[in-house]
N, C-alpha and C positions, 0 to 999 in steps of 0.2 A: 402451519408451515412457517419455516424461517423466512424472513424477508431481508434481502440484502440490497442496499441502495448503492448506486454508482453516481458519484458526483457528476452532474450532467452539464457542466459549463464549457468544457473543451476537452479534446483528446479522444483516446480509444475507448469509447463508451459502448458501442454496439457489441464489440467482441466480448467485453466483460458480461454483458447481459446474456449473450448466448451461452457463455460458459456457466453462469449461475443457473440458468434454466437446465442445462444438460446435467449439472451436478445435483439437481433435484430440489433446489431452493427457488423461492419466488424473487424475481428481480424487479427493481423499481428505479427509474431515472430520477435523481434528486435535483430539482431545479430551484427549489425554494427552501430556505432554512426550516420552515415549519414541517417539511416532509421528514425531517430527521426523527420526529417522534413516531413515524410509521414504520421504521426499520430497526432491525436487530444488529446489523453490522454495516459498515460503510467502506466502499472502495473509492480511493482517490486515484484516478487513472493517470496514465502517461499523457503527455502533451507538452506544452511549453510552460515551464514552471513560473516564469515571470508574468506571462499572460494570465495563467490560472490564478496567481496571487492577486492580480489586479481585479479579475472578475469576482473572486471570493470577497474582496473588499467592497466592490460595487454592490454586490447582492447581499451583503451582510452575513457571510458565512462564518467568519472567524470565531466570534464568540459562541455561536451555537455548536460548532464542531468541537471547540474546547470543552463545552458543557457535556457533549456526547462522550468525549474522552473521559471526563471526570466521572461520568456515570459508569465507567468500566465497560462500555460497549466497544467491541472490537473494530479496529480500523486497519485497512490494508492499503498501503501506498505503493503503487508500481511506477517505476521510472521517475517522472516528475513528482509523483506522489511521495516517493522516498525523499526527494529534495524538500518538499513542503513539510514533511513530518520531522525532519532533523532538528535537533537542538542547536546545532551549529553548522555554518557553511564555511568552507575554506575561502580565504581572501577576505575582502571587506564587506561582503554581503551580509545582511541581517537575516537571521533565521525567521521562519514564519510561524508555523503552528507549534513547534517545539514539543513534539509528542514522544520522541525517542532520543535516548542519550547517545547519539552518534554525530560525527562531524562528516559532512558530505561535500564532495567536490562535484559541482555541476559539470555536465559534459566531460566527465573525467576520462572517458575512452575516446574522446574526439567528436567531430561533427557528424552530420548525416552520412557522408561518404565513408566514414570509418565504422559504420554499422557492421555487425558480424553475428554469427551464431557459434555457440560453444556447448559441448556436453559437460554439464557440471555435476559434481558429486554433492548431493544435498544431505546434510545431517538429518537423519531420520527417514530417508528414502533409500530403498534398496538399489534401484536402478538409476543411472544418470538421467538428468533432466536436460533436454535440449532447449537452451535459453537463447532468446532473441534480444540482442542489445542494439538499441537505436538511440544515438546521441546519449548514451547511458552515463549516469553518475556512478560513483562508488563512494563507500565510506572510508575515510582515511583514519578514523579512530572510533572506538566504541567503548562505552562505560562497562564496568564490571558486571552490571546487571543485564547486559545485552547478550542474548544467545546468538552466536554467529552460525547461520545455517549454511552459507556457501561463500567461497572465495574464488576469485579468478585472477590469475597473475598476482597472487598475494594481496589482492584487494577485496574488501568485504562487499559482496553483491546481494546478499540476502541475510536478513536478521529478524529477530523477534525479541520484544521486551514486553512482558506481561500480555496485555491485550492489543498490542500493536505489531503488525507484520509489515515488512518492507522488502521489495526486490528492485534491483537496478534494471532488471530486464522485464520483458513483457510476456508473462506466462499465458495471457489471454490470446496471444497470437499463435499458439500451438494447439494441437489436439490433445495435449496432455493436461488434464484438469487436477493434477495432484496438489498444486498450490491452492487452487480454489477449494478443494476438499479439506486441506489443512486449515484454511480460513473458516470454512463452515464448522469444522470441529471446534475452533476457538469460539465461534458464536454460540454453539450448543453449550459449551462449558460455561460461558458467561450467563446464559439464560438459566442454567441449572443453579449456578451460584446465586443469582438474583432470587430464584424461587426459594432457595434455602433460607435466604435472609428474610423473605416475607413470611415463610412458614415458621 
């Protein structure tokens, strides 16, 4: 069975675990870098990106997550996870993991009181997706190799580049698991590719 880890330092962890379970994969809370070897895909959940970055530094996650990325294992960043995955941040802030060729504005849609829901048209999904935005970022720019999956108010809010998926919103807070299934399909594809290389 596929095992998907959720970085368990801060943020919306439990909701992701429940959605992984309901989508038929095995879920694991990742609290130590050594656990990355036990999983096939990693979710970096929403939370407070500055705090998460400090905790990732404290517990030594940066190098191991970069290695996980270099091994072509899929990574899904939601909300703060999108901020941490970006190659560039607007303003003077330094980017952190630099996994996707996007430029992200933190809290782009405003603070907590500006949270909202919206029905989004998602590239590759037939029905609209009800997205929950909480202190949400958005991408102000994306490289040519980035597939834009959704925009809201002419701002990029979901995208994919090779084995990295990001969303500015929180798909785990809805009963709609289509984003989780999309990520699981990416994990299955990466495992198949790895098998072909071994074979």
